[in-house]
N, C-alpha and C positions, 0 to 999 in steps of 0.2 A: 582580435580573433576570438578570445574567450567571450567577450560581450556579444559578438555576432552569434556564437553558438547558443548563448543563453536566450537571446532574442528569438532565435529560430525554434528553440525547443520548449516553448512555454506550454506546460502541461498542467491542467487543472484536475486534481483528483478530488472532485466534488463528491463527497461521500454520503450525501443525503438525497441523491437523485431518486425520484420515485417515492420519496417520503416514507418515514417510518423505518422500523428496524428489520422487518421480515426479510428473510433470505429469499431471493427470487427462485422460482421453479426452474428457470433456465440458467442458473448459476453453473459454472464449470469448475472442475477440480484442477489444481496446479500442484504437482508433486515437487517438493523442494528437498534436496539432499544437503543436509548440514552435518558435517563431521561423520559421514557414513550412515547417518540415520535419516529415513525419509519421513517427511511431514506433508500433510495435505492442507492446502489453503483453498477455500471456495471463493470464486470471484465472478463478477459480471462487468463487462466492459460496455460503456455507453459511448458509442462512436460519435465523433464530432459531426454535426450536421453539415451537409455539403460534401465537398471532396475530402477524403481521408488523407491525412499526412503520412509521412513515411514512418516505419517502425523504429522505435527507440533501440539503441544499441549500446553495448558496454563502452566505457571510456568517454562518454559524452556528459557534458554538464547540462542540467535542466533546472527549471524553476517550476514549482507547483505549490498549490495549497493543499493542506491535508487536515482532516478532522478525525479524531479517534473517539469512539463511543463504546459504552458498555451495552450489554443486552437490554438493560432497562432504559437505554437511550440517554444516559448521562454522558455529558461531554468530558472526556479525560484531557484532551488537548486539541487546540484548533489554531490554525494560522490565518483564518479568514478575516480577523480584525487587525491584522498586522502584516508584516513582511512575509512573502512566500519563502519556502525552503529552497535553497540553492544546493544542488547535490550532484556529485559525479556518480554515474551508474557503474558500480563495480562490485562483483561478488567476492573479490580477492581481499577486501578490507572491510568486513562487516562492522557496522556501527552498533554498539550497545544493544538496546532492546530489539532492534530490527534483526540483528545477527544474520543478515542475508535474506530475510523475508522481504524487506522493502525492495531490494534490488531485483529479486525474482518477480515481484509483482510489477514493478515498473517495466521490465523487459517484455511484458505482455501487451504493452500499449503502443499506440501510434501518436504522433504529434497531434495535440488538440483533443485527445480522448479524455473522458472522465471514467472513473471506475469505482466499484464498491468491492471490498475484500473482507472476508470473514476469516479470522484466525482463532483457533482454539487457544485459550489463555494458558492452559496447562502445557500444551505443546510449545508455545512461545517461551514461557518462562523456563521450561525444562531445557530448551535449546541453549539458553544463556546461563544455565546453572544458577538460577535465582528462584527464590520462593515466590509463588503467586501471591499478590497482595490480598489481604483478608477481605477486602470489599468485593473481590471477584469470586463467585462461587466456583467450586470444582467443575470443570467442563464448560465453563462460561465462554462465550465467543466474544471477541473484540472486533468491532467493525471499523474499518478504515475507509 
């Protein structure tokens, strides 16, 4: 049953669609409430060509690739050369650095979509009560 769900919910978060770092003019804002404080994430969904799959929902397991980049386009993390991430979508059990951001972003997608998300690094590290790494400038955005 779990394998069937994983097979049906293959989502690729290919985060270099459109090439380059620049945030798209038609990016949308997503308000995320974490511990009573609201944060804004900018995003652009790149719908699957052809018929669009159903919307992702909480409590489902999905597989996807992800790449995280700095504003200078340096790759911080990528799964494209290895195994994809397998994850249950739940905002009730936030994971480390994502602290609910990842789940909020995934819930905007349909099966087969790709997306680009921009998160303010100060906001992200504040939400998890950690210092921003020195290689990220104050106010720098992280691209997923």
